[in-house]
C-alpha positions, 0 to 999 in steps of 0.5 A: 603391438596389441597393447599400444597405449592410446595417444591423447590429443592436447589442443594448444590453441596455436602452432607451436609450444615448448616442451616444458610448458607443454608438459604442464599445460597437458597436465602431465606434471604439475610444477616447473621443477618436476618438469625440469627434473623429468626432462633432464633425467631422460624420462620424456621422449618426443616422437619416440626419442628422448629429448633433454631440452625443456625449450624444445619447440614442439610442432603440431602432430609431435607426440610427447611420451612420459611414464607410459602415457602419450600426448599429441600436439594439436592446434 
């Protein structure tokens, strides 16, 4: 694939973070309500698979995607 989108690294300052807070921390969405809606509606994927759990525990190296943008969890 030549049009693959770049993956932005987001340093979380630790080992793990939950999906909902990560989306806010990374600046993907600006409110908890928007985060909840995007996740529940299936617009967010983790490592290429839709995940509808705001509380999903992300690990270092996981890639979260939303609206054509991707973000990698970094320490």
